[in-house]
GULO-686929 format. One record per residue: residue in three letters; x, y, z of N, C-alpha, C in turn; residue number from 1. Coordinates in Angstrom, 2 decimals. Atoms other than C-alpha are relative to their C-alpha. Layout:
residues N
<rec code="ALA" n_x="X" n_y="Y" n_z="Z" ca_x="X" ca_y="Y" ca_z="Z" c_x="X" c_y="Y" c_z="Z" pos="NUM"/>
...
END
This chain:
residues 69
<rec code="MET" n_x="-0.06" n_y="1.01" n_z="1.00" ca_x="-15.31" ca_y="22.00" ca_z="-38.86" c_x="0.04" c_y="-1.45" c_z="0.53" pos="1"/>
<rec code="GLY" n_x="-0.05" n_y="1.18" n_z="-0.42" ca_x="-16.40" ca_y="18.49" ca_z="-38.17" c_x="0.93" c_y="-1.07" c_z="-0.69" pos="2"/>
<rec code="PRO" n_x="-0.75" n_y="1.08" n_z="0.88" ca_x="-14.67" ca_y="15.18" ca_z="-39.28" c_x="-0.87" c_y="-0.18" c_z="-1.30" pos="3"/>
<rec code="ASN" n_x="0.51" n_y="0.50" n_z="1.19" ca_x="-15.01" ca_y="14.26" ca_z="-42.89" c_x="0.42" c_y="-1.41" c_z="-0.21" pos="4"/>
<rec code="TYR" n_x="0.10" n_y="1.33" n_z="0.37" ca_x="-14.95" ca_y="11.12" ca_z="-44.86" c_x="1.66" c_y="-0.37" c_z="0.00" pos="5"/>
<rec code="LEU" n_x="-1.41" n_y="0.26" n_z="0.26" ca_x="-11.10" ca_y="11.34" ca_z="-45.53" c_x="0.80" c_y="-0.18" c_z="1.29" pos="6"/>
<rec code="THR" n_x="-0.66" n_y="0.17" n_z="-1.18" ca_x="-10.20" ca_y="11.86" ca_z="-41.96" c_x="-0.53" c_y="-0.73" c_z="0.86" pos="7"/>
<rec code="GLY" n_x="0.56" n_y="0.86" n_z="-1.02" ca_x="-12.58" ca_y="9.80" ca_z="-40.26" c_x="-0.33" c_y="-1.53" c_z="-0.41" pos="8"/>
<rec code="SER" n_x="0.48" n_y="1.37" n_z="0.57" ca_x="-12.71" ca_y="6.64" ca_z="-42.38" c_x="1.36" c_y="-0.70" c_z="-0.56" pos="9"/>
<rec code="TRP" n_x="-1.15" n_y="0.97" n_z="0.59" ca_x="-9.81" ca_y="3.92" ca_z="-42.94" c_x="-0.16" c_y="-0.47" c_z="-1.17" pos="10"/>
<rec code="VAL" n_x="0.26" n_y="0.75" n_z="1.09" ca_x="-11.76" ca_y="2.48" ca_z="-45.74" c_x="0.33" c_y="1.24" c_z="-1.11" pos="11"/>
<rec code="ALA" n_x="-0.50" n_y="-1.10" n_z="1.00" ca_x="-11.02" ca_y="5.77" ca_z="-47.63" c_x="1.70" c_y="-0.26" c_z="-0.36" pos="12"/>
<rec code="TRP" n_x="-1.45" n_y="0.21" n_z="0.45" ca_x="-7.43" ca_y="5.42" ca_z="-47.25" c_x="0.64" c_y="-1.14" c_z="-0.60" pos="13"/>
<rec code="ILE" n_x="-0.28" n_y="1.40" n_z="0.50" ca_x="-7.42" ca_y="1.91" ca_z="-48.14" c_x="-0.31" c_y="0.20" c_z="-1.65" pos="14"/>
<rec code="SER" n_x="0.59" n_y="-0.20" n_z="1.30" ca_x="-9.42" ca_y="2.86" ca_z="-51.34" c_x="1.06" c_y="0.86" c_z="-0.84" pos="15"/>
<rec code="ILE" n_x="-1.17" n_y="-0.73" n_z="0.70" ca_x="-6.74" ca_y="5.43" ca_z="-52.15" c_x="0.98" c_y="-0.70" c_z="-0.28" pos="16"/>
<rec code="VAL" n_x="-1.21" n_y="0.86" n_z="0.08" ca_x="-3.96" ca_y="3.03" ca_z="-51.81" c_x="-0.19" c_y="-0.96" c_z="-1.02" pos="17"/>
<rec code="LEU" n_x="0.11" n_y="1.11" n_z="0.95" ca_x="-5.59" ca_y="0.66" ca_z="-54.06" c_x="-0.14" c_y="0.85" c_z="-1.25" pos="18"/>
<rec code="ILE" n_x="-0.11" n_y="-0.76" n_z="1.36" ca_x="-6.20" ca_y="3.44" ca_z="-56.74" c_x="1.53" c_y="0.29" c_z="-0.46" pos="19"/>
<rec code="VAL" n_x="-1.44" n_y="-0.43" n_z="0.26" ca_x="-2.63" ca_y="4.65" ca_z="-56.47" c_x="0.73" c_y="-1.02" c_z="-0.46" pos="20"/>
<rec code="GLY" n_x="-0.78" n_y="1.06" n_z="0.16" ca_x="-1.08" ca_y="1.39" ca_z="-56.30" c_x="-0.42" c_y="-0.73" c_z="-1.36" pos="21"/>
<rec code="GLY" n_x="0.40" n_y="0.88" n_z="1.22" ca_x="-3.17" ca_y="-0.39" ca_z="-59.19" c_x="0.47" c_y="0.96" c_z="-1.42" pos="22"/>
<rec code="LEU" n_x="-0.38" n_y="-0.82" n_z="1.24" ca_x="-2.39" ca_y="2.86" ca_z="-61.73" c_x="1.46" c_y="-0.01" c_z="0.09" pos="23"/>
<rec code="LEU" n_x="-1.19" n_y="0.03" n_z="0.07" ca_x="1.31" ca_y="2.64" ca_z="-60.66" c_x="0.53" c_y="-1.45" c_z="-0.36" pos="24"/>
<rec code="PHE" n_x="-0.22" n_y="1.57" n_z="0.70" ca_x="1.30" ca_y="-1.28" ca_z="-61.40" c_x="-0.11" c_y="-0.06" c_z="-1.43" pos="25"/>
<rec code="THR" n_x="0.01" n_y="-0.19" n_z="1.40" ca_x="0.20" ca_y="-0.37" ca_z="-64.82" c_x="1.14" c_y="0.70" c_z="-0.71" pos="26"/>
<rec code="PHE" n_x="-1.23" n_y="-0.65" n_z="0.59" ca_x="3.31" ca_y="1.67" ca_z="-65.38" c_x="1.22" c_y="-0.94" c_z="0.45" pos="27"/>
<rec code="ILE" n_x="-1.09" n_y="0.74" n_z="-0.58" ca_x="5.62" ca_y="-0.79" ca_z="-63.54" c_x="0.02" c_y="-1.22" c_z="-0.66" pos="28"/>
<rec code="VAL" n_x="-0.09" n_y="1.24" n_z="0.70" ca_x="4.63" ca_y="-3.78" ca_z="-65.51" c_x="1.03" c_y="-0.13" c_z="-1.36" pos="29"/>
<rec code="PRO" n_x="-0.84" n_y="-0.08" n_z="1.27" ca_x="6.14" ca_y="-2.70" ca_z="-68.97" c_x="1.48" c_y="0.34" c_z="0.38" pos="30"/>
<rec code="VAL" n_x="-1.33" n_y="-0.43" n_z="-0.31" ca_x="9.28" ca_y="-1.23" ca_z="-67.19" c_x="0.55" c_y="-1.24" c_z="0.65" pos="31"/>
<rec code="ALA" n_x="-0.58" n_y="1.37" n_z="-0.51" ca_x="9.98" ca_y="-4.51" ca_z="-65.33" c_x="0.03" c_y="-1.12" c_z="-0.92" pos="32"/>
<rec code="GLY" n_x="-0.09" n_y="1.59" n_z="0.63" ca_x="9.59" ca_y="-6.84" ca_z="-68.21" c_x="-0.81" c_y="-0.73" c_z="0.12" pos="33"/>
<rec code="LEU" n_x="0.86" n_y="1.00" n_z="-0.33" ca_x="6.64" ca_y="-8.41" ca_z="-66.87" c_x="-1.10" c_y="-0.17" c_z="-1.15" pos="34"/>
<rec code="ALA" n_x="1.03" n_y="0.17" n_z="1.04" ca_x="3.73" ca_y="-9.91" ca_z="-69.24" c_x="-0.77" c_y="1.26" c_z="-0.05" pos="35"/>
<rec code="ILE" n_x="0.83" n_y="-0.80" n_z="0.28" ca_x="1.72" ca_y="-7.36" ca_z="-70.78" c_x="-1.50" c_y="-0.20" c_z="0.40" pos="36"/>
<rec code="GLY" n_x="1.16" n_y="0.57" n_z="-0.34" ca_x="-1.14" ca_y="-9.25" ca_z="-69.97" c_x="-0.44" c_y="0.42" c_z="1.58" pos="37"/>
<rec code="LEU" n_x="0.37" n_y="-0.62" n_z="-1.19" ca_x="-0.83" ca_y="-7.92" ca_z="-66.45" c_x="-0.43" c_y="1.38" c_z="0.27" pos="38"/>
<rec code="VAL" n_x="0.14" n_y="-1.37" n_z="-0.14" ca_x="-1.59" ca_y="-4.34" ca_z="-67.21" c_x="-1.51" c_y="0.15" c_z="0.44" pos="39"/>
<rec code="PRO" n_x="1.46" n_y="-0.18" n_z="-0.49" ca_x="-5.53" ca_y="-5.04" ca_z="-66.81" c_x="-0.15" c_y="-0.07" c_z="1.50" pos="40"/>
<rec code="VAL" n_x="0.05" n_y="0.41" n_z="-1.75" ca_x="-4.76" ca_y="-6.27" ca_z="-63.14" c_x="0.16" c_y="1.44" c_z="0.66" pos="41"/>
<rec code="GLY" n_x="-0.21" n_y="-1.14" n_z="-0.99" ca_x="-3.65" ca_y="-2.83" ca_z="-61.97" c_x="-1.26" c_y="0.89" c_z="-0.57" pos="42"/>
<rec code="TYR" n_x="1.20" n_y="-0.57" n_z="0.12" ca_x="-6.62" ca_y="-1.28" ca_z="-63.84" c_x="-1.17" c_y="-0.19" c_z="0.88" pos="43"/>
<rec code="PHE" n_x="1.05" n_y="0.58" n_z="-0.78" ca_x="-9.04" ca_y="-3.58" ca_z="-62.02" c_x="0.11" c_y="0.61" c_z="1.50" pos="44"/>
<rec code="ALA" n_x="-0.12" n_y="-0.50" n_z="-1.42" ca_x="-7.50" ca_y="-2.74" ca_z="-58.69" c_x="-0.38" c_y="1.28" c_z="0.11" pos="45"/>
<rec code="ALA" n_x="0.50" n_y="-1.17" n_z="-0.20" ca_x="-7.81" ca_y="0.63" ca_z="-59.16" c_x="-1.58" c_y="0.42" c_z="-0.19" pos="46"/>
<rec code="LEU" n_x="1.35" n_y="-0.38" n_z="0.10" ca_x="-11.36" ca_y="0.64" ca_z="-60.34" c_x="-0.77" c_y="-0.73" c_z="1.29" pos="47"/>
<rec code="ILE" n_x="0.57" n_y="0.57" n_z="-1.15" ca_x="-12.13" ca_y="-1.78" ca_z="-57.34" c_x="0.15" c_y="1.14" c_z="1.30" pos="48"/>
<rec code="GLY" n_x="-0.12" n_y="-1.00" n_z="-0.78" ca_x="-10.52" ca_y="1.13" ca_z="-55.25" c_x="-1.06" c_y="1.30" c_z="-0.12" pos="49"/>
<rec code="ALA" n_x="0.87" n_y="-1.20" n_z="0.30" ca_x="-12.69" ca_y="3.79" ca_z="-56.89" c_x="-1.29" c_y="-0.50" c_z="0.57" pos="50"/>
<rec code="ALA" n_x="1.41" n_y="0.25" n_z="-0.44" ca_x="-15.87" ca_y="1.70" ca_z="-56.07" c_x="-0.02" c_y="-0.05" c_z="1.39" pos="51"/>
<rec code="PHE" n_x="0.02" n_y="-0.19" n_z="-1.42" ca_x="-14.89" ca_y="1.32" ca_z="-52.51" c_x="-0.01" c_y="1.44" c_z="0.55" pos="52"/>
<rec code="LEU" n_x="0.04" n_y="-1.51" n_z="-0.41" ca_x="-14.20" ca_y="5.15" ca_z="-52.15" c_x="-1.23" c_y="0.48" c_z="-0.15" pos="53"/>
<rec code="PHE" n_x="1.11" n_y="-0.48" n_z="0.23" ca_x="-17.43" ca_y="5.90" ca_z="-53.66" c_x="-1.18" c_y="-0.59" c_z="1.04" pos="54"/>
<rec code="GLY" n_x="0.82" n_y="0.73" n_z="-0.85" ca_x="-19.38" ca_y="3.19" ca_z="-51.65" c_x="0.05" c_y="0.44" c_z="1.55" pos="55"/>
<rec code="GLY" n_x="-0.36" n_y="-0.50" n_z="-1.37" ca_x="-17.72" ca_y="4.25" ca_z="-48.34" c_x="-0.49" c_y="1.34" c_z="0.22" pos="56"/>
<rec code="TRP" n_x="0.73" n_y="-1.47" n_z="-0.07" ca_x="-18.76" ca_y="7.99" ca_z="-49.03" c_x="-1.18" c_y="-0.07" c_z="-0.01" pos="57"/>
<rec code="VAL" n_x="1.57" n_y="0.02" n_z="-0.13" ca_x="-22.35" ca_y="6.99" ca_z="-49.66" c_x="-0.19" c_y="-0.41" c_z="1.43" pos="58"/>
<rec code="ARG" n_x="0.26" n_y="0.66" n_z="-1.32" ca_x="-22.26" ca_y="4.90" ca_z="-46.32" c_x="0.19" c_y="1.45" c_z="0.94" pos="59"/>
<rec code="TRP" n_x="-0.40" n_y="-0.90" n_z="-1.09" ca_x="-20.47" ca_y="7.80" ca_z="-44.51" c_x="-0.99" c_y="1.45" c_z="-0.14" pos="60"/>
<rec code="ARG" n_x="1.23" n_y="-1.10" n_z="0.24" ca_x="-23.03" ca_y="10.59" ca_z="-45.69" c_x="-1.21" c_y="-0.51" c_z="0.53" pos="61"/>
<rec code="ALA" n_x="1.15" n_y="0.49" n_z="-0.37" ca_x="-25.89" ca_y="8.46" ca_z="-44.86" c_x="0.27" c_y="-0.25" c_z="1.66" pos="62"/>
<rec code="ALA" n_x="-0.09" n_y="0.03" n_z="-1.37" ca_x="-24.58" ca_y="8.01" ca_z="-41.38" c_x="0.32" c_y="1.24" c_z="0.72" pos="63"/>
<rec code="HIS" n_x="-0.24" n_y="-1.46" n_z="-0.47" ca_x="-23.46" ca_y="11.64" ca_z="-40.89" c_x="-0.77" c_y="1.20" c_z="-0.60" pos="64"/>
<rec code="ARG" n_x="1.25" n_y="-0.89" n_z="0.73" ca_x="-26.66" ca_y="13.22" ca_z="-42.41" c_x="-0.08" c_y="1.17" c_z="0.91" pos="65"/>
<rec code="PRO" n_x="0.24" n_y="-1.30" n_z="-0.92" ca_x="-26.84" ca_y="16.95" ca_z="-41.13" c_x="-1.71" c_y="-0.10" c_z="0.37" pos="66"/>
<rec code="PRO" n_x="1.19" n_y="0.05" n_z="-0.39" ca_x="-30.27" ca_y="17.46" ca_z="-39.51" c_x="-0.82" c_y="0.93" c_z="-0.85" pos="67"/>
<rec code="ASN" n_x="0.84" n_y="-0.79" n_z="0.90" ca_x="-33.24" ca_y="18.67" ca_z="-41.47" c_x="-0.14" c_y="1.44" c_z="0.20" pos="68"/>
<rec code="ARG" n_x="0.26" n_y="-1.27" n_z="-0.30" ca_x="-33.76" ca_y="22.28" ca_z="-41.80" c_x="-1.18" c_y="0.46" c_z="0.16" pos="69"/>
END
């Protein structure tokens, strides 16, 4: 089994951290008593992380395409 996207790309790990961090931020905002208007910031961070994860996966697949059969 060769390298895959999660083991061979640092972009994937940064994206996962953005997704998890953004979602955790949405739960931390009300608990910490911060302004409720900050909740969308966490959702947008998670959305940006998901976009980077998908975009990086597409680039990985294009660069590591298996030979035609």
